[in-house]
All heavy atoms as a GROMACS GRO file, in nm:
protein
  571
    1MET      N    1   7.535   1.118  -3.365
    1MET     CA    2   7.410   1.189  -3.393
    1MET      C    3   7.299   1.089  -3.409
    1MET      O    4   7.314   0.993  -3.477
    1MET     CB    5   7.428   1.274  -3.509
    1MET     CG    6   7.320   1.371  -3.526
    1MET     SD    7   7.386   1.520  -3.601
    1MET     CE    8   7.239   1.594  -3.645
    2ARG      N    9   7.186   1.115  -3.348
    2ARG     CA   10   7.070   1.029  -3.357
    2ARG      C   11   7.000   1.050  -3.487
    2ARG      O   12   7.002   1.154  -3.545
    2ARG     CB   13   6.974   1.060  -3.241
    2ARG     CG   14   7.033   1.037  -3.100
    2ARG     CD   15   6.927   1.072  -3.001
    2ARG     NE   16   6.984   1.078  -2.869
    2ARG     CZ   17   6.925   1.124  -2.764
    2ARG    NH1   18   6.801   1.172  -2.771
    2ARG    NH2   19   6.984   1.125  -2.641
    3LYS      N   20   6.919   0.945  -3.526
    3LYS     CA   21   6.836   0.959  -3.646
    3LYS      C   22   6.714   1.040  -3.613
    3LYS      O   23   6.664   1.113  -3.700
    3LYS     CB   24   6.802   0.821  -3.698
    3LYS     CG   25   6.910   0.746  -3.763
    3LYS     CD   26   6.861   0.621  -3.827
    3LYS     CE   27   6.975   0.548  -3.902
    3LYS     NZ   28   6.925   0.439  -3.979
    4GLU      N   29   6.664   1.027  -3.495
    4GLU     CA   30   6.542   1.101  -3.454
    4GLU      C   31   6.562   1.155  -3.313
    4GLU      O   32   6.630   1.102  -3.229
    4GLU     CB   33   6.419   1.009  -3.453
    4GLU     CG   34   6.379   0.959  -3.588
    4GLU     CD   35   6.247   0.884  -3.586
    4GLU    OE1   36   6.172   0.901  -3.492
    4GLU    OE2   37   6.225   0.806  -3.679
    5TYR      N   38   6.500   1.268  -3.292
    5TYR     CA   39   6.498   1.326  -3.158
    5TYR      C   40   6.354   1.348  -3.108
    5TYR      O   41   6.263   1.374  -3.185
    5TYR     CB   42   6.564   1.471  -3.166
    5TYR     CG   43   6.719   1.462  -3.190
    5TYR    CD1   44   6.762   1.461  -3.320
    5TYR    CD2   45   6.802   1.466  -3.084
    5TYR    CE1   46   6.902   1.452  -3.344
    5TYR    CE2   47   6.944   1.458  -3.108
    5TYR     CZ   48   6.990   1.451  -3.239
    5TYR     OH   49   7.124   1.444  -3.259
    6SER      N   50   6.341   1.334  -2.975
    6SER     CA   51   6.210   1.353  -2.911
    6SER      C   52   6.203   1.488  -2.848
    6SER      O   53   6.292   1.528  -2.764
    6SER     CB   54   6.184   1.244  -2.810
    6SER     OG   55   6.068   1.275  -2.738
    7PHE      N   56   6.106   1.566  -2.893
    7PHE     CA   57   6.086   1.701  -2.828
    7PHE      C   58   5.962   1.701  -2.736
    7PHE      O   59   5.910   1.807  -2.707
    7PHE     CB   60   6.070   1.809  -2.944
    7PHE     CG   61   6.192   1.823  -3.022
    7PHE    CD1   62   6.212   1.762  -3.146
    7PHE    CD2   63   6.300   1.898  -2.969
    7PHE    CE1   64   6.324   1.785  -3.218
    7PHE    CE2   65   6.412   1.921  -3.044
    7PHE     CZ   66   6.428   1.858  -3.169
    8SER      N   67   5.922   1.585  -2.694
    8SER     CA   68   5.799   1.573  -2.610
    8SER      C   69   5.818   1.644  -2.477
    8SER      O   70   5.720   1.689  -2.420
    8SER     CB   71   5.761   1.428  -2.590
    8SER     OG   72   5.870   1.355  -2.530
    9ASN      N   73   5.939   1.653  -2.427
    9ASN     CA   74   5.961   1.720  -2.294
    9ASN      C   75   6.019   1.866  -2.320
    9ASN      O   76   6.058   1.927  -2.220
    9ASN     CB   77   6.063   1.642  -2.215
    9ASN     CG   78   6.002   1.512  -2.170
    9ASN    OD1   79   5.884   1.500  -2.150
    9ASN    ND2   80   6.089   1.405  -2.160
   10ALA      N   81   6.014   1.914  -2.438
   10ALA     CA   82   6.076   2.047  -2.465
   10ALA      C   83   5.978   2.155  -2.412
   10ALA      O   84   5.858   2.136  -2.406
   10ALA     CB   85   6.093   2.066  -2.616
   11THR      N   86   6.038   2.268  -2.371
   11THR     CA   87   5.957   2.385  -2.333
   11THR      C   88   5.956   2.488  -2.437
   11THR      O   89   6.057   2.504  -2.508
   11THR     CB   90   6.010   2.440  -2.197
   11THR    OG1   91   6.146   2.481  -2.221
   11THR    CG2   92   6.002   2.338  -2.080
   12PRO      N   93   5.851   2.566  -2.451
   12PRO     CA   94   5.852   2.670  -2.553
   12PRO      C   95   5.956   2.777  -2.522
   12PRO      O   96   5.992   2.798  -2.406
   12PRO     CB   97   5.708   2.725  -2.543
   12PRO     CG   98   5.629   2.629  -2.467
   12PRO     CD   99   5.725   2.551  -2.386
   13ASN      N  100   6.005   2.846  -2.625
   13ASN     CA  101   6.105   2.946  -2.606
   13ASN      C  102   6.039   3.063  -2.536
   13ASN      O  103   5.944   3.125  -2.580
   13ASN     CB  104   6.151   2.997  -2.742
   13ASN     CG  105   6.258   3.095  -2.734
   13ASN    OD1  106   6.290   3.155  -2.627
   13ASN    ND2  107   6.325   3.124  -2.844
   14PRO      N  108   6.091   3.096  -2.414
   14PRO     CA  109   6.024   3.208  -2.335
   14PRO      C  110   6.056   3.345  -2.396
   14PRO      O  111   5.996   3.443  -2.357
   14PRO     CB  112   6.090   3.192  -2.195
   14PRO     CG  113   6.220   3.120  -2.222
   14PRO     CD  114   6.197   3.034  -2.343
   15TYR      N  115   6.154   3.354  -2.485
   15TYR     CA  116   6.195   3.481  -2.544
   15TYR      C  117   6.136   3.510  -2.676
   15TYR      O  118   6.165   3.609  -2.742
   15TYR     CB  119   6.345   3.489  -2.548
   15TYR     CG  120   6.412   3.467  -2.420
   15TYR    CD1  121   6.475   3.344  -2.385
   15TYR    CD2  122   6.415   3.562  -2.322
   15TYR    CE1  123   6.538   3.326  -2.263
   15TYR    CE2  124   6.470   3.550  -2.196
   15TYR     CZ  125   6.535   3.426  -2.169
   15TYR     OH  126   6.592   3.409  -2.042
   16ILE      N  127   6.043   3.428  -2.724
   16ILE     CA  128   5.991   3.442  -2.853
   16ILE      C  129   5.920   3.576  -2.878
   16ILE      O  130   5.928   3.632  -2.982
   16ILE     CB  131   5.893   3.322  -2.888
   16ILE    CG1  132   5.870   3.316  -3.042
   16ILE    CG2  133   5.766   3.336  -2.815
   16ILE    CD1  134   5.985   3.261  -3.117
   17LYS      N  135   5.857   3.627  -2.774
   17LYS     CA  136   5.790   3.755  -2.782
   17LYS      C  137   5.893   3.875  -2.785
   17LYS      O  138   5.856   3.983  -2.822
   17LYS     CB  139   5.695   3.778  -2.670
   17LYS     CG  140   5.575   3.684  -2.674
   17LYS     CD  141   5.473   3.710  -2.565
   17LYS     CE  142   5.361   3.611  -2.575
   17LYS     NZ  143   5.265   3.632  -2.473
   18LYS      N  144   6.014   3.849  -2.746
   18LYS     CA  145   6.115   3.950  -2.737
   18LYS      C  146   6.200   3.960  -2.860
   18LYS      O  147   6.294   4.038  -2.874
   18LYS     CB  148   6.209   3.925  -2.618
   18LYS     CG  149   6.138   3.922  -2.487
   18LYS     CD  150   6.130   4.059  -2.427
   18LYS     CE  151   6.068   4.049  -2.285
   18LYS     NZ  152   6.030   4.171  -2.234
   19LEU      N  153   6.171   3.880  -2.964
   19LEU     CA  154   6.252   3.882  -3.088
   19LEU      C  155   6.236   4.016  -3.156
   19LEU      O  156   6.134   4.082  -3.147
   19LEU     CB  157   6.207   3.770  -3.182
   19LEU     CG  158   6.230   3.629  -3.136
   19LEU    CD1  159   6.178   3.527  -3.248
   19LEU    CD2  160   6.377   3.602  -3.114
   20ARG      N  161   6.349   4.059  -3.216
   20ARG     CA  162   6.350   4.188  -3.285
   20ARG      C  163   6.377   4.173  -3.434
   20ARG      O  164   6.438   4.076  -3.472
   20ARG     CB  165   6.461   4.278  -3.225
   20ARG     CG  166   6.433   4.309  -3.077
   20ARG     CD  167   6.539   4.400  -3.023
   20ARG     NE  168   6.513   4.435  -2.890
   20ARG     CZ  169   6.583   4.521  -2.818
   20ARG    NH1  170   6.682   4.587  -2.878
   20ARG    NH2  171   6.546   4.551  -2.701
   21LYS      N  172   6.330   4.265  -3.509
   21LYS     CA  173   6.350   4.264  -3.654
   21LYS      C  174   6.426   4.390  -3.691
   21LYS      O  175   6.393   4.499  -3.650
   21LYS     CB  176   6.214   4.257  -3.724
   21LYS     CG  177   6.232   4.259  -3.874
   21LYS     CD  178   6.090   4.253  -3.943
   21LYS     CE  179   6.102   4.264  -4.087
   21LYS     NZ  180   6.126   4.136  -4.152
   22GLN      N  181   6.533   4.361  -3.766
   22GLN     CA  182   6.620   4.476  -3.806
   22GLN      C  183   6.547   4.552  -3.926
   22GLN      O  184   6.505   4.486  -4.023
   22GLN     CB  185   6.754   4.426  -3.852
   22GLN     CG  186   6.846   4.540  -3.887
   22GLN     CD  187   6.988   4.495  -3.920
   22GLN    OE1  188   7.025   4.380  -3.884
   22GLN    NE2  189   7.063   4.579  -3.985
   23ILE      N  190   6.539   4.678  -3.914
   23ILE     CA  191   6.478   4.758  -4.023
   23ILE      C  192   6.568   4.882  -4.047
   23ILE      O  193   6.651   4.918  -3.966
   23ILE     CB  194   6.334   4.811  -3.996
   23ILE    CG1  195   6.335   4.897  -3.873
   23ILE    CG2  196   6.242   4.687  -3.979
   23ILE    CD1  197   6.205   4.970  -3.849
   24SER      N  198   6.543   4.948  -4.159
   24SER     CA  199   6.614   5.074  -4.183
   24SER      C  200   6.507   5.184  -4.184
   24SER      O  201   6.406   5.177  -4.260
   24SER     CB  202   6.682   5.070  -4.317
   24SER     OG  203   6.784   4.974  -4.321
   25ILE      N  204   6.533   5.289  -4.107
   25ILE     CA  205   6.446   5.406  -4.107
   25ILE      C  206   6.529   5.530  -4.111
   25ILE      O  207   6.647   5.532  -4.072
   25ILE     CB  208   6.348   5.406  -3.987
   25ILE    CG1  209   6.426   5.410  -3.858
   25ILE    CG2  210   6.257   5.292  -3.991
   25ILE    CD1  211   6.345   5.432  -3.729
   26ARG      N  212   6.468   5.636  -4.157
   26ARG     CA  213   6.539   5.766  -4.160
   26ARG      C  214   6.493   5.848  -4.043
   26ARG      O  215   6.372   5.875  -4.031
   26ARG     CB  216   6.513   5.836  -4.294
   26ARG     CG  217   6.584   5.777  -4.410
   26ARG     CD  218   6.534   5.835  -4.542
   26ARG     NE  219   6.615   5.796  -4.654
   26ARG     CZ  220   6.624   5.668  -4.704
   26ARG    NH1  221   6.562   5.575  -4.643
   26ARG    NH2  222   6.693   5.648  -4.809
   27ILE      N  223   6.583   5.888  -3.956
   27ILE     CA  224   6.549   5.970  -3.842
   27ILE      C  225   6.631   6.097  -3.848
   27ILE      O  226   6.748   6.098  -3.878
   27ILE     CB  227   6.588   5.887  -3.709
   27ILE    CG1  228   6.506   5.764  -3.704
   27ILE    CG2  229   6.556   5.973  -3.585
   27ILE    CD1  230   6.536   5.669  -3.586
   28ASP      N  231   6.570   6.208  -3.811
   28ASP     CA  232   6.643   6.339  -3.808
   28ASP      C  233   6.764   6.335  -3.718
   28ASP      O  234   6.764   6.265  -3.613
   28ASP     CB  235   6.549   6.450  -3.756
   28ASP     CG  236   6.431   6.473  -3.853
   28ASP    OD1  237   6.442   6.449  -3.970
   28ASP    OD2  238   6.324   6.518  -3.800
   29VAL      N  239   6.866   6.404  -3.764
   29VAL     CA  240   6.990   6.409  -3.684
   29VAL      C  241   6.962   6.462  -3.542
   29VAL      O  242   7.019   6.411  -3.446
   29VAL     CB  243   7.094   6.498  -3.761
   29VAL    CG1  244   7.221   6.510  -3.674
   29VAL    CG2  245   7.133   6.429  -3.896
   30ASP      N  246   6.886   6.562  -3.533
   30ASP     CA  247   6.853   6.620  -3.399
   30ASP      C  248   6.791   6.512  -3.306
   30ASP      O  249   6.819   6.509  -3.189
   30ASP     CB  250   6.761   6.741  -3.410
   30ASP     CG  251   6.828   6.859  -3.474
   30ASP    OD1  252   6.956   6.863  -3.479
   30ASP    OD2  253   6.755   6.947  -3.525
   31THR      N  254   6.705   6.428  -3.365
   31THR     CA  255   6.637   6.326  -3.281
   31THR      C  256   6.737   6.220  -3.243
   31THR      O  257   6.738   6.179  -3.130
   31THR     CB  258   6.526   6.258  -3.368
   31THR    OG1  259   6.434   6.363  -3.411
   31THR    CG2  260   6.451   6.156  -3.284
   32ILE      N  261   6.827   6.183  -3.330
   32ILE     CA  262   6.928   6.089  -3.294
   32ILE      C  263   7.020   6.143  -3.186
   32ILE      O  264   7.057   6.070  -3.086
   32ILE     CB  265   7.014   6.047  -3.417
   32ILE    CG1  266   6.920   5.968  -3.516
   32ILE    CG2  267   7.136   5.961  -3.381
   32ILE    CD1  268   6.984   5.938  -3.650
   33ASN      N  269   7.060   6.275  -3.197
   33ASN     CA  270   7.143   6.331  -3.100
   33ASN      C  271   7.076   6.341  -2.963
   33ASN      O  272   7.141   6.320  -2.859
   33ASN     CB  273   7.187   6.470  -3.149
   33ASN     CG  274   7.285   6.466  -3.257
   33ASN    OD1  275   7.357   6.368  -3.277
   33ASN    ND2  276   7.290   6.572  -3.336
   34PHE      N  277   6.944   6.361  -2.962
   34PHE     CA  278   6.868   6.365  -2.841
   34PHE      C  279   6.876   6.230  -2.764
   34PHE      O  280   6.907   6.217  -2.649
   34PHE     CB  281   6.723   6.395  -2.860
   34PHE     CG  282   6.634   6.377  -2.746
   34PHE    CD1  283   6.627   6.472  -2.647
   34PHE    CD2  284   6.555   6.261  -2.734
   34PHE    CE1  285   6.544   6.451  -2.534
   34PHE    CE2  286   6.476   6.243  -2.619
   34PHE     CZ  287   6.470   6.340  -2.522
   35PHE      N  288   6.857   6.120  -2.843
   35PHE     CA  289   6.864   5.988  -2.784
   35PHE      C  290   7.003   5.948  -2.746
   35PHE      O  291   7.024   5.880  -2.652
   35PHE     CB  292   6.797   5.887  -2.876
   35PHE     CG  293   6.646   5.885  -2.867
   35PHE    CD1  294   6.565   5.948  -2.966
   35PHE    CD2  295   6.585   5.823  -2.764
   35PHE    CE1  296   6.430   5.946  -2.952
   35PHE    CE2  297   6.445   5.819  -2.748
   35PHE     CZ  298   6.367   5.883  -2.848
   36LYS      N  299   7.101   5.996  -2.824
   36LYS     CA  300   7.244   5.969  -2.787
   36LYS      C  301   7.282   6.033  -2.657
   36LYS      O  302   7.354   5.978  -2.576
   36LYS     CB  303   7.340   6.010  -2.902
   36LYS     CG  304   7.337   5.913  -3.017
   36LYS     CD  305   7.441   5.950  -3.123
   36LYS     CE  306   7.450   5.852  -3.231
   36LYS     NZ  307   7.552   5.873  -3.330
   37LYS      N  308   7.227   6.157  -2.630
   37LYS     CA  309   7.254   6.223  -2.509
   37LYS      C  310   7.188   6.152  -2.391
   37LYS      O  311   7.248   6.135  -2.281
   37LYS     CB  312   7.204   6.370  -2.516
   37LYS     CG  313   7.238   6.446  -2.390
   37LYS     CD  314   7.191   6.590  -2.401
   37LYS     CE  315   7.228   6.667  -2.277
   37LYS     NZ  316   7.179   6.803  -2.274
   38GLN      N  317   7.067   6.105  -2.417
   38GLN     CA  318   6.996   6.026  -2.314
   38GLN      C  319   7.075   5.894  -2.285
   38GLN      O  320   7.079   5.849  -2.174
   38GLN     CB  321   6.853   5.993  -2.362
   38GLN     CG  322   6.764   6.108  -2.377
   38GLN     CD  323   6.737   6.182  -2.248
   38GLN    OE1  324   6.703   6.114  -2.148
   38GLN    NE2  325   6.742   6.313  -2.244
   39ALA      N  326   7.132   5.835  -2.393
   39ALA     CA  327   7.208   5.715  -2.378
   39ALA      C  328   7.331   5.736  -2.287
   39ALA      O  329   7.360   5.650  -2.207
   39ALA     CB  330   7.251   5.668  -2.514
   40GLU      N  331   7.400   5.846  -2.306
   40GLU     CA  332   7.515   5.876  -2.220
   40GLU      C  333   7.475   5.889  -2.072
   40GLU      O  334   7.544   5.844  -1.983
   40GLU     CB  335   7.579   6.008  -2.264
   40GLU     CG  336   7.655   6.001  -2.394
   40GLU     CD  337   7.707   6.134  -2.442
   40GLU    OE1  338   7.690   6.232  -2.365
   40GLU    OE2  339   7.760   6.139  -2.554
   41GLU      N  340   7.357   5.947  -2.051
   41GLU     CA  341   7.312   5.971  -1.913
   41GLU      C  342   7.260   5.842  -1.841
   41GLU      O  343   7.278   5.827  -1.723
   41GLU     CB  344   7.197   6.076  -1.910
   41GLU     CG  345   7.242   6.214  -1.945
   41GLU     CD  346   7.129   6.311  -1.962
   41GLU    OE1  347   7.016   6.282  -1.928
   41GLU    OE2  348   7.155   6.421  -2.017
   42THR      N  349   7.202   5.748  -1.926
   42THR     CA  350   7.139   5.631  -1.868
   42THR      C  351   7.231   5.507  -1.879
   42THR      O  352   7.208   5.410  -1.809
   42THR     CB  353   7.010   5.599  -1.941
   42THR    OG1  354   7.038   5.576  -2.075
   42THR    CG2  355   6.909   5.712  -1.921
   43GLY      N  356   7.324   5.510  -1.974
   43GLY     CA  357   7.410   5.390  -1.995
   43GLY      C  358   7.339   5.287  -2.080
   43GLY      O  359   7.391   5.174  -2.086
   44ILE      N  360   7.231   5.323  -2.145
   44ILE     CA  361   7.160   5.232  -2.234
   44ILE      C  362   7.189   5.283  -2.375
   44ILE      O  363   7.188   5.404  -2.399
   44ILE     CB  364   7.012   5.234  -2.204
   44ILE    CG1  365   6.982   5.191  -2.058
   44ILE    CG2  366   6.930   5.151  -2.302
   44ILE    CD1  367   6.835   5.210  -2.022
   45THR      N  368   7.211   5.192  -2.468
   45THR     CA  369   7.240   5.236  -2.604
   45THR      C  370   7.119   5.318  -2.662
   45THR      O  371   7.003   5.291  -2.623
   45THR     CB  372   7.269   5.117  -2.701
   45THR    OG1  373   7.153   5.037  -2.708
   45THR    CG2  374   7.385   5.033  -2.646
   46TYR      N  375   7.150   5.411  -2.747
   46TYR     CA  376   7.047   5.491  -2.804
   46TYR      C  377   6.947   5.414  -2.887
   46TYR      O  378   6.823   5.444  -2.886
   46TYR     CB  379   7.100   5.611  -2.887
   46TYR     CG  380   7.152   5.580  -3.024
   46TYR    CD1  381   7.072   5.596  -3.136
   46TYR    CD2  382   7.283   5.534  -3.042
   46TYR    CE1  383   7.121   5.568  -3.262
   46TYR    CE2  384   7.335   5.506  -3.167
   46TYR     CZ  385   7.247   5.519  -3.274
   46TYR     OH  386   7.294   5.497  -3.404
   47GLN      N  387   6.990   5.304  -2.954
   47GLN     CA  388   6.895   5.225  -3.023
   47GLN      C  389   6.798   5.155  -2.934
   47GLN      O  390   6.680   5.146  -2.964
   47GLN     CB  391   6.968   5.111  -3.109
   47GLN     CG  392   7.064   5.167  -3.216
   47GLN     CD  393   7.202   5.173  -3.172
   47GLN    OE1  394   7.236   5.189  -3.053
   47GLN    NE2  395   7.300   5.153  -3.266
   48ASN      N  396   6.842   5.105  -2.818
   48ASN     CA  397   6.752   5.050  -2.726
   48ASN      C  398   6.662   5.148  -2.660
   48ASN      O  399   6.548   5.119  -2.634
   48ASN     CB  400   6.832   4.980  -2.611
   48ASN     CG  401   6.884   4.843  -2.650
   48ASN    OD1  402   6.833   4.781  -2.745
   48ASN    ND2  403   6.992   4.801  -2.589
   49LEU      N  404   6.711   5.274  -2.639
   49LEU     CA  405   6.622   5.377  -2.588
   49LEU      C  406   6.509   5.409  -2.688
   49LEU      O  407   6.393   5.428  -2.649
   49LEU     CB  408   6.699   5.506  -2.560
   49LEU     CG  409   6.786   5.502  -2.432
   49LEU    CD1  410   6.872   5.625  -2.423
   49LEU    CD2  411   6.705   5.481  -2.310
   50ILE      N  412   6.541   5.417  -2.813
   50ILE     CA  413   6.441   5.442  -2.916
   50ILE      C  414   6.340   5.324  -2.921
   50ILE      O  415   6.221   5.348  -2.922
   50ILE     CB  416   6.505   5.460  -3.056
   50ILE    CG1  417   6.590   5.594  -3.060
   50ILE    CG2  418   6.397   5.465  -3.166
   50ILE    CD1  419   6.673   5.610  -3.185
   51ASN      N  420   6.390   5.207  -2.905
   51ASN     CA  421   6.302   5.090  -2.906
   51ASN      C  422   6.215   5.094  -2.778
   51ASN      O  423   6.090   5.066  -2.792
   51ASN     CB  424   6.379   4.957  -2.911
   51ASN     CG  425   6.293   4.838  -2.917
   51ASN    OD1  426   6.208   4.823  -3.008
   51ASN    ND2  427   6.302   4.754  -2.813
   52LEU      N  428   6.265   5.128  -2.666
   52LEU     CA  429   6.188   5.133  -2.546
   52LEU      C  430   6.074   5.239  -2.557
   52LEU      O  431   5.967   5.212  -2.512
   52LEU     CB  432   6.278   5.164  -2.427
   52LEU     CG  433   6.370   5.050  -2.374
   52LEU    CD1  434   6.470   5.100  -2.276
   52LEU    CD2  435   6.282   4.939  -2.316
   53TYR      N  436   6.115   5.354  -2.611
   53TYR     CA  437   6.014   5.459  -2.628
   53TYR      C  438   5.903   5.415  -2.718
   53TYR      O  439   5.782   5.437  -2.691
   53TYR     CB  440   6.083   5.588  -2.678
   53TYR     CG  441   5.983   5.697  -2.698
   53TYR    CD1  442   5.943   5.774  -2.584
   53TYR    CD2  443   5.933   5.737  -2.818
   53TYR    CE1  444   5.852   5.878  -2.595
   53TYR    CE2  445   5.844   5.835  -2.835
   53TYR     CZ  446   5.801   5.907  -2.719
   53TYR     OH  447   5.711   6.009  -2.738
   54LEU      N  448   5.938   5.358  -2.838
   54LEU     CA  449   5.839   5.315  -2.929
   54LEU      C  450   5.752   5.201  -2.875
   54LEU      O  451   5.630   5.195  -2.897
   54LEU     CB  452   5.903   5.274  -3.062
   54LEU     CG  453   5.969   5.386  -3.143
   54LEU    CD1  454   6.045   5.328  -3.261
   54LEU    CD2  455   5.865   5.493  -3.180
   55SER      N  456   5.815   5.112  -2.798
   55SER     CA  457   5.741   5.004  -2.733
   55SER      C  458   5.641   5.060  -2.635
   55SER      O  459   5.526   5.011  -2.626
   55SER     CB  460   5.840   4.907  -2.663
   55SER     OG  461   5.922   4.844  -2.753
   56ASP      N  462   5.678   5.164  -2.559
   56ASP     CA  463   5.589   5.225  -2.461
   56ASP      C  464   5.476   5.292  -2.533
   56ASP      O  465   5.358   5.280  -2.489
   56ASP     CB  466   5.665   5.330  -2.379
   56ASP     CG  467   5.581   5.392  -2.270
   56ASP    OD1  468   5.532   5.322  -2.186
   56ASP    OD2  469   5.556   5.515  -2.279
   57CYS      N  470   5.503   5.359  -2.648
   57CYS     CA  471   5.393   5.418  -2.726
   57CYS      C  472   5.294   5.308  -2.775
   57CYS      O  473   5.174   5.335  -2.765
   57CYS     CB  474   5.453   5.492  -2.848
   57CYS     SG  475   5.538   5.644  -2.803
   58ALA      N  476   5.343   5.201  -2.820
   58ALA     CA  477   5.261   5.090  -2.869
   58ALA      C  478   5.182   5.032  -2.756
   58ALA      O  479   5.061   4.998  -2.772
   58ALA     CB  480   5.344   4.988  -2.939
   59ALA      N  481   5.244   5.008  -2.639
   59ALA     CA  482   5.180   4.941  -2.532
   59ALA      C  483   5.065   5.026  -2.473
   59ALA      O  484   4.966   4.972  -2.426
   59ALA     CB  485   5.283   4.910  -2.422
   60HIS      N  486   5.085   5.153  -2.484
   60HIS     CA  487   4.982   5.249  -2.431
   60HIS      C  488   4.892   5.309  -2.536
   60HIS      O  489   4.819   5.402  -2.511
   60HIS     CB  490   5.044   5.357  -2.342
   60HIS     CG  491   5.108   5.305  -2.225
   60HIS    ND1  492   5.249   5.280  -2.214
   60HIS    CD2  493   5.059   5.276  -2.103
   60HIS    CE1  494   5.273   5.231  -2.097
   60HIS    NE2  495   5.163   5.232  -2.029
   61SER      N  496   4.899   5.257  -2.663
   61SER     CA  497   4.818   5.302  -2.766
   61SER      C  498   4.822   5.452  -2.786
   61SER      O  499   4.720   5.519  -2.807
   61SER     CB  500   4.676   5.251  -2.762
   61SER     OG  501   4.673   5.112  -2.755
   62LYS      N  502   4.940   5.507  -2.773
   62LYS     CA  503   4.951   5.652  -2.788
   62LYS      C  504   4.927   5.695  -2.933
   62LYS      O  505   4.971   5.633  -3.021
   62LYS     CB  506   5.090   5.702  -2.744
   62LYS     CG  507   5.115   5.685  -2.596
   62LYS     CD  508   5.248   5.740  -2.559
   62LYS     CE  509   5.272   5.720  -2.406
   62LYS     NZ  510   5.406   5.770  -2.368
   63LYS      N  511   4.848   5.802  -2.948
   63LYS     CA  512   4.815   5.849  -3.080
   63LYS      C  513   4.904   5.969  -3.110
   63LYS      O  514   4.943   6.048  -3.025
   63LYS     CB  515   4.667   5.898  -3.087
   63LYS     CG  516   4.567   5.789  -3.049
   63LYS     CD  517   4.552   5.691  -3.161
   63LYS     CE  518   4.444   5.594  -3.126
   63LYS     NZ  519   4.438   5.483  -3.211
   64ILE      N  520   4.939   5.983  -3.238
   64ILE     CA  521   5.027   6.092  -3.281
   64ILE      C  522   4.941   6.216  -3.298
   64ILE      O  523   4.832   6.217  -3.360
   64ILE     CB  524   5.092   6.057  -3.414
   64ILE    CG1  525   5.184   5.938  -3.394
   64ILE    CG2  526   5.164   6.173  -3.467
   64ILE    CD1  527   5.237   5.885  -3.523
   65ASN      N  528   4.987   6.332  -3.240
   65ASN     CA  529   4.918   6.454  -3.252
   65ASN      C  530   5.004   6.546  -3.337
   65ASN      O  531   5.100   6.603  -3.294
   65ASN     CB  532   4.898   6.519  -3.112
   65ASN     CG  533   4.817   6.642  -3.119
   65ASN    OD1  534   4.764   6.684  -3.221
   65ASN    ND2  535   4.816   6.718  -3.009
   66ILE      N  536   4.965   6.558  -3.470
   66ILE     CA  537   5.038   6.635  -3.560
   66ILE      C  538   4.966   6.766  -3.588
   66ILE      O  539   4.852   6.769  -3.627
   66ILE     CB  540   5.062   6.558  -3.693
   66ILE    CG1  541   5.135   6.429  -3.671
   66ILE    CG2  542   5.131   6.647  -3.799
   66ILE    CD1  543   5.152   6.341  -3.795
   67ALA      N  544   5.038   6.873  -3.564
   67ALA     CA  545   4.982   7.009  -3.588
   67ALA      C  546   5.075   7.072  -3.695
   67ALA      O  547   5.185   7.120  -3.655
   67ALA     CB  548   4.971   7.089  -3.464
   68TRP      N  549   5.033   7.083  -3.815
   68TRP     CA  550   5.116   7.146  -3.917
   68TRP      C  551   5.120   7.293  -3.903
   68TRP      O  552   5.013   7.353  -3.870
   68TRP     CB  553   5.065   7.107  -4.057
   68TRP     CG  554   5.067   6.963  -4.081
   68TRP    CD1  555   4.958   6.878  -4.078
   68TRP    CD2  556   5.182   6.883  -4.107
   68TRP    NE1  557   5.000   6.755  -4.101
   68TRP    CE2  558   5.134   6.747  -4.122
   68TRP    CE3  559   5.314   6.910  -4.127
   68TRP    CZ2  560   5.221   6.644  -4.155
   68TRP    CZ3  561   5.402   6.801  -4.153
   68TRP    CH2  562   5.354   6.672  -4.166
   69LYS      N  563   5.233   7.354  -3.910
   69LYS     CA  564   5.244   7.500  -3.897
   69LYS      C  565   5.240   7.570  -4.027
   69LYS      O  566   5.282   7.524  -4.125
   69LYS     CB  567   5.376   7.535  -3.821
   69LYS     CG  568   5.378   7.481  -3.682
   69LYS     CD  569   5.508   7.517  -3.611
   69LYS     CE  570   5.506   7.463  -3.470
   69LYS     NZ  571   5.624   7.491  -3.399
   0.00000   0.00000   0.00000
């Protein structure tokens, strides 16, 4: 093992923007079941589908339209 390493020729991590952070959230059972059904149809895990949907909302600055009944 060397005493010092040179990183002068190193390239930046291309996946740094793709890093994910694990969180805990409470989601309705019906909502989870919806995404699980979509997961069966697409072959993508339901967690990834939820992430893709939320990422799309963020990318397109979608606003929440809440109408209380």
